[in-house]
Each structure stands twice: as C-alpha cells, then as structure tokens.
C-alpha positions as CSV (number, residue, x, y, z in Angstrom):
1,X,62.7,-19.5,-54.1
2,X,64.6,-22.7,-53.2
3,X,68.3,-22.3,-52.5
4,X,69.2,-24.7,-55.3
5,X,67.2,-22.7,-57.7
6,X,69.0,-19.5,-56.7
7,X,72.3,-21.3,-57.3
8,X,71.0,-22.6,-60.6
9,X,70.1,-19.1,-61.7
10,X,73.6,-17.9,-61.0
11,X,75.3,-20.7,-62.8
12,X,72.9,-21.5,-65.7
13,X,71.7,-18.1,-66.9
14,X,73.6,-16.3,-69.6
15,X,73.1,-13.6,-72.2
16,X,73.2,-13.9,-75.9
17,X,76.1,-11.4,-75.8
18,X,78.2,-13.9,-73.9
19,X,78.7,-16.1,-76.9
20,X,80.8,-14.6,-79.7
21,X,80.7,-15.9,-83.2
22,X,84.4,-16.9,-83.3
23,X,83.9,-18.9,-80.1
24,X,80.7,-20.5,-81.4
25,X,82.4,-21.6,-84.6
26,X,85.3,-23.1,-82.8
27,X,83.1,-24.8,-80.2
28,X,80.8,-26.2,-82.8
29,X,83.4,-28.7,-84.1
30,X,81.6,-31.6,-85.8
31,X,78.3,-30.9,-84.1
32,X,75.4,-30.3,-86.6
33,X,72.7,-27.8,-86.0
34,X,69.1,-27.7,-87.3
35,X,67.0,-24.6,-87.0
36,X,63.2,-25.3,-87.1
37,X,60.4,-22.8,-87.5
38,X,56.9,-24.2,-86.9
39,X,54.6,-21.9,-88.9
40,X,50.9,-21.5,-89.5
41,X,49.7,-18.5,-91.5
42,X,52.8,-16.4,-90.8
43,X,53.4,-15.1,-94.3
44,X,54.0,-11.6,-93.0
45,X,57.0,-12.5,-90.9
46,X,58.5,-15.9,-91.8
47,X,60.4,-14.8,-94.9
48,X,62.4,-12.2,-93.0
49,X,63.3,-14.6,-90.2
50,X,64.4,-17.3,-92.7
51,X,66.4,-14.8,-94.8
52,X,68.3,-13.5,-91.8
53,X,69.2,-16.9,-90.5
54,X,70.3,-18.1,-94.0
55,X,72.4,-14.9,-94.6
56,X,74.0,-14.5,-91.2
57,X,74.4,-18.1,-90.0
58,X,74.7,-20.3,-93.1
59,X,76.2,-18.2,-95.9
60,X,78.3,-15.7,-94.0
61,X,79.5,-18.3,-91.4
62,X,78.8,-22.0,-91.3
63,X,77.1,-22.2,-88.0
64,X,73.7,-23.6,-89.0
65,X,73.6,-26.7,-91.1
66,X,69.9,-27.0,-91.8
67,X,67.0,-24.6,-91.9
68,X,63.5,-26.1,-92.0
69,X,60.0,-24.6,-91.8
70,X,57.3,-27.0,-90.8
71,X,54.2,-25.6,-92.5
72,X,51.2,-26.4,-90.2
73,X,48.4,-26.3,-92.8
74,X,48.8,-22.6,-93.6
75,X,46.2,-21.1,-96.0
76,X,48.3,-18.0,-96.8
77,X,51.7,-17.7,-98.5
78,X,53.7,-19.0,-95.6
79,X,55.2,-21.9,-97.5
80,X,56.0,-19.9,-100.6
81,X,57.7,-17.0,-98.8
82,X,59.7,-19.4,-96.5
83,X,61.0,-21.3,-99.5
84,X,61.7,-18.2,-101.5
85,X,63.8,-16.9,-98.5
86,X,65.9,-20.1,-98.5
87,X,64.2,-22.6,-96.1
88,X,63.4,-26.2,-96.8
89,X,59.6,-26.3,-96.3
90,X,57.9,-29.4,-95.3
91,X,54.1,-29.8,-94.8
92,X,53.4,-31.1,-91.3
93,X,51.1,-33.8,-92.5
94,X,53.7,-35.2,-95.0
95,X,55.9,-36.2,-92.1
96,X,55.3,-39.7,-90.8
97,X,52.2,-39.9,-93.0
98,X,51.2,-43.3,-91.7
99,X,50.2,-41.7,-88.4
100,X,46.8,-40.2,-87.9
101,X,47.3,-36.4,-88.1
102,X,46.9,-34.3,-85.0
103,X,46.6,-30.5,-84.5
104,X,48.7,-27.9,-82.8
105,X,52.1,-26.4,-82.6
106,X,53.5,-29.3,-80.6
107,X,52.6,-31.6,-83.4
108,X,54.8,-29.6,-85.8
109,X,57.7,-29.5,-83.3
110,X,57.5,-33.3,-82.6
111,X,57.4,-34.2,-86.3
112,X,60.4,-31.9,-86.9
113,X,62.5,-34.5,-85.1
114,X,61.8,-37.0,-87.9
115,X,62.3,-34.4,-90.7
116,X,65.7,-33.0,-89.6
117,X,69.2,-34.3,-89.0
118,X,71.0,-32.0,-86.6
119,X,72.5,-33.1,-83.3
120,X,71.1,-29.9,-81.9
121,X,67.7,-28.4,-82.7
122,X,66.9,-24.8,-82.3
123,X,63.2,-23.8,-82.4
124,X,62.2,-20.3,-83.3
125,X,58.6,-19.0,-83.5
126,X,57.7,-17.8,-87.0
127,X,55.7,-14.7,-85.9
128,X,58.6,-12.7,-84.5
129,X,59.1,-9.1,-85.5
130,X,62.4,-7.3,-85.1
131,X,64.1,-10.7,-85.3
132,X,67.8,-11.0,-84.6
133,X,70.0,-14.0,-85.3
134,X,71.4,-13.6,-81.8
135,X,68.3,-15.5,-80.8
136,X,69.8,-18.6,-82.4
137,X,73.4,-18.0,-81.4
138,X,72.4,-17.3,-77.8
139,X,70.5,-20.6,-77.5
140,X,73.4,-22.5,-78.9
141,X,76.0,-21.1,-76.6
142,X,75.3,-23.1,-73.4
143,X,74.9,-26.4,-75.5
144,X,78.3,-25.9,-77.1
145,X,79.9,-24.8,-73.8
146,X,78.7,-27.7,-71.5
147,X,77.9,-31.2,-72.7
148,X,75.9,-31.7,-69.5
149,X,73.4,-29.1,-70.7
150,X,70.6,-30.7,-72.7
151,X,68.0,-28.0,-73.1
152,X,68.1,-24.2,-73.2
153,X,65.2,-21.8,-72.9
154,X,65.2,-18.2,-74.1
155,X,64.1,-15.4,-71.9
156,X,63.4,-11.8,-72.8
157,X,61.2,-8.7,-72.3
158,X,57.8,-9.0,-74.0
159,X,56.4,-5.5,-74.6
160,X,52.6,-5.1,-74.8
161,X,51.5,-1.8,-76.2
162,X,53.5,0.8,-74.1
163,X,54.4,-1.6,-71.3
164,X,57.9,-3.0,-71.7
165,X,57.2,-6.3,-69.8
166,X,53.4,-6.4,-70.3
167,X,53.3,-9.4,-72.5
168,X,53.3,-13.0,-71.3
169,X,49.9,-12.8,-69.6
170,X,49.4,-16.6,-69.6
171,X,52.8,-17.0,-68.2
172,X,52.2,-14.8,-65.2
173,X,48.6,-15.8,-64.5
174,X,48.8,-19.6,-65.2
175,X,52.2,-21.1,-65.9
176,X,54.3,-19.4,-63.3
177,X,51.9,-20.1,-60.4
178,X,51.6,-23.7,-61.5
179,X,55.3,-24.2,-61.6
180,X,55.9,-22.5,-58.2
181,X,53.1,-24.7,-56.7
182,X,54.1,-28.1,-58.0
183,X,57.5,-27.9,-59.6
184,X,59.4,-25.3,-57.6
185,X,62.7,-26.4,-59.1
186,X,61.5,-24.7,-62.3
187,X,60.6,-21.4,-60.6
188,X,63.8,-19.8,-61.9
189,X,62.7,-19.8,-65.6
190,X,61.9,-16.2,-66.5
191,X,59.9,-17.3,-69.6
192,X,58.8,-20.9,-69.1
193,X,56.4,-20.7,-72.1
194,X,59.0,-19.1,-74.4
195,X,58.7,-20.3,-78.0
196,X,62.5,-20.0,-78.6
197,X,64.5,-22.9,-77.2
198,X,67.1,-25.4,-78.2
199,X,68.0,-29.0,-77.2
200,X,70.0,-32.1,-77.9
201,X,68.3,-34.5,-80.2
202,X,69.4,-37.4,-78.0
203,X,67.2,-35.9,-75.2
204,X,64.3,-34.4,-77.1
205,X,63.6,-37.7,-78.8
206,X,63.1,-39.3,-75.4
207,X,60.2,-37.2,-74.1
208,X,56.6,-36.9,-75.2
209,X,55.3,-33.7,-76.9
210,X,51.9,-32.3,-76.1
211,X,50.5,-31.4,-79.5
212,X,48.8,-28.1,-78.4
213,X,49.7,-25.0,-76.5
214,X,50.9,-27.0,-73.5
215,X,54.0,-28.2,-75.3
216,X,56.5,-25.8,-73.7
217,X,55.3,-26.4,-70.2
218,X,55.2,-30.2,-70.8
219,X,58.8,-30.2,-72.2
220,X,60.1,-28.3,-69.1
221,X,58.5,-30.6,-66.7
222,X,59.4,-33.8,-68.5
223,X,63.0,-32.8,-69.1
224,X,63.4,-31.9,-65.5
225,X,62.2,-35.4,-64.6
226,X,64.4,-37.0,-67.3
227,X,67.6,-35.1,-67.0
228,X,67.5,-32.9,-63.8
229,X,67.8,-29.2,-63.2
230,X,71.5,-28.9,-64.0
231,X,70.8,-30.2,-67.5
232,X,68.6,-27.1,-68.1
233,X,69.7,-23.5,-68.8
234,X,68.3,-20.2,-70.0
235,X,69.7,-17.3,-72.1
236,X,68.6,-13.7,-72.0
237,X,67.8,-12.8,-75.6
238,X,66.9,-9.2,-74.9
239,X,63.5,-8.2,-76.4
240,X,60.9,-10.2,-78.2
241,X,58.2,-8.5,-80.3
242,X,55.4,-10.5,-81.9
243,X,51.6,-10.2,-82.5
244,X,49.6,-10.6,-79.4
245,X,46.4,-12.7,-79.2
246,X,43.1,-11.8,-77.8
247,X,42.1,-12.5,-74.2
248,X,39.6,-15.1,-75.5
249,X,42.4,-16.9,-77.4
250,X,44.6,-16.8,-74.4
251,X,41.8,-18.5,-72.4
252,X,42.1,-21.5,-74.8
253,X,45.8,-21.6,-74.4
254,X,45.5,-21.5,-70.6
255,X,43.1,-24.4,-70.7
256,X,45.5,-26.6,-72.5
257,X,48.3,-25.6,-70.2
258,X,46.2,-26.5,-67.2
259,X,45.4,-29.9,-68.8
260,X,49.1,-30.5,-69.5
261,X,50.0,-29.8,-65.8
262,X,47.1,-32.1,-64.7
263,X,48.5,-35.0,-66.8
264,X,52.0,-34.5,-65.4
265,X,50.7,-34.4,-61.8
266,X,49.0,-37.7,-62.4
267,X,51.9,-39.3,-64.2
268,X,54.4,-38.3,-61.5
269,X,52.0,-39.5,-58.7
270,X,51.7,-36.0,-57.3
271,X,48.0,-36.2,-57.0
272,X,45.1,-38.6,-56.9
273,X,42.5,-37.7,-59.5
274,X,38.9,-38.2,-58.4
275,X,37.3,-37.1,-61.6
276,X,38.0,-36.6,-65.3
277,X,38.4,-32.9,-66.2
278,X,36.1,-31.4,-68.8
279,X,37.6,-30.8,-72.2
280,X,35.2,-28.0,-73.1
281,X,35.7,-24.3,-72.5
282,X,32.7,-21.9,-72.4
283,X,33.4,-18.3,-73.0
284,X,31.0,-15.3,-73.4
285,X,30.6,-12.4,-75.8
286,X,28.0,-9.7,-75.5
287,X,25.5,-9.5,-78.4
288,X,22.5,-7.4,-79.1
289,X,20.4,-9.5,-76.7
290,X,22.9,-10.0,-73.9
291,X,25.8,-12.4,-73.3
292,X,26.1,-15.4,-75.6
293,X,28.1,-18.5,-74.8
294,X,30.6,-20.0,-77.2
295,X,31.7,-23.5,-76.2
296,X,34.8,-25.1,-77.8
297,X,36.9,-28.2,-77.5
298,X,40.2,-27.5,-75.8
299,X,41.4,-31.1,-75.4
300,X,45.1,-31.8,-75.4
301,X,46.6,-34.7,-77.3
302,X,50.1,-36.0,-76.9
303,X,52.7,-37.7,-79.0
304,X,54.9,-40.4,-77.4
305,X,58.7,-40.0,-77.3
306,X,59.9,-40.0,-80.9
307,X,62.5,-42.8,-80.2
308,X,59.5,-45.2,-79.6
309,X,58.1,-44.7,-83.1
310,X,58.9,-47.8,-85.3
311,X,61.4,-47.0,-88.0
312,X,62.3,-43.6,-86.6
313,X,65.7,-42.2,-87.4
314,X,66.8,-38.6,-87.9
315,X,66.4,-37.5,-91.6
316,X,69.6,-37.6,-93.6
317,X,71.4,-34.3,-93.9
318,X,70.5,-32.4,-97.0
C-alpha cells in the first residue's frame, strides 16, 4: 500500500460511534440533509428502514430534512410501504421525464439529485436488515466535521451464512484487484462497492453516474479524479446484513464493474483500446441434457454530470 494511502487511512477513517447526536446537531447548522433510498421490489425491508429514519432523525431530532424513496419500477408493495412509513416516494421514470428512461440502480441515484433539495445527500440501500440509524449519522459526521471532505463511504462486516466477513464476493474478486492495479490511491477503501455513502451535492452533480452496478466504482474513481484523495473518507458502520444474490447474478454485476473500469481507463488515458469489448455475457446451467448457455446483455449506460442537464436545479425543499 502506498505511504500516502496509509496516511489517508489514519486520518480519514472514523467510526459511527465517533459522532454523537448533540455534536451532529450543533455541527449541522443551516446545512440541509436529504436521505435517499433507491428501491426496486424491496417491500420486505424498505418500510422498517424509512420508519427508523423518520422516527430517530426527523421526529425525535431535526437532523434529516428530507427522506425520499426513488421507486425503480417495483412490481411489489415497495412504494406503498415506503409512503406508509413516512417517505416521499417518487417513481424513477417521473423524474426528468423528457429524457429517455434508462435501467439500473445508478439511474435512480442520478435522478435523485433532481428530485431532492439537500446540501448533503445520504444514500442507503433499501434491502438492509437489522438497519440502524447510525448508518446515516456515521456518514454525515465527516462531512459536518471537515468542509474539505466531499464524499464518505461506509465500511462494515458483511456476514455470509456463518462467516462474519464472507460477503462482498464481487468486491474481493473484482473491484479490489482492479483498484489496486489501476487506482492504488483507492486501495484503502474497505468496501469500495458499499451501497451506503454520502456526499455534497456541489460535488455529486459534477460527476457522471453509471446507470448499472458499476455506479459505486465509477463514483469513487471519478471523485478521486475531480477532488483528490483528501476529499474522500470512510466510516466504519459495524455490520451490514442484507439478502445475498446468486453467483450467476454476481457475474452480471462483475461484468458491469469491469466495463465501468474499462471506460475510466480509456477516459483517463491509462490504456490504448485496440478493440471494443463485448456487451454480452454467456453463463451456463446444467439441464437434463447437459449444460445450457444463457446469454444476456450486460451493457453499461452512463448519465452525464447532472449540472450539465438543461434546466437542472435541486428540487425545492418540501
């Protein structure tokens, strides 16, 4: 690990326990905070997360100003349960409707910039179990403490079955090797693909968003390029429990992460591309007559920096 990364780890890594509520409320001042949950078919968990944030961080104390669920074409009761729990629910395709709709988590995150008003945005995945509001307060701490910090990633243990840190398979097999190979300044991030992170609107609106599963990797790389390592931080949030996807599904995620890294290598003039990578992924399942191939499109689309969209301005506070 580079010496500057070791120094960054010591100075830019904290714990959610480091930030007390009285300190956060005083440090908040006039800063406004929006919490965003991108959600697709998360009816089982989204209501509990929304209810906890509303109860602990909006009604008990005035830390969060806005709580929004971006419903990404759910076919279950995600929108109903989120609204019933106290969130403002907005359909992904109703935001910036003049633009051609795109698919993916990153699309919901990007569009949330146009649907919210906070100076700071906190993104929380909607599939979390055992959710604690310290996820939100921990991510806000470094942003309140240091105006030079623009973006904060969560880190945590990710249990898989009986293994405390067995989760994060795509992180360990794909994302971490890529970062160490090509962007070693980012090697200090414990969970580079974490779905829990926060940032200043003034910075997030100036970087592109990959619409698919490469969004977290793309944001890290692009924000490093835009703002530098000292503008990035991470917070230990303890333990993160969520539903795990199949190995086959993780293969699709890994494909989009690899494409995201490819596009950044090209854009930053770190490689000379001699071919166009395939956007199809072949995977195999055993059937009664042997192995059968399933081929699917894993192409990655990308939205430009929100600040470049004609007519963009943060939504008025509600």
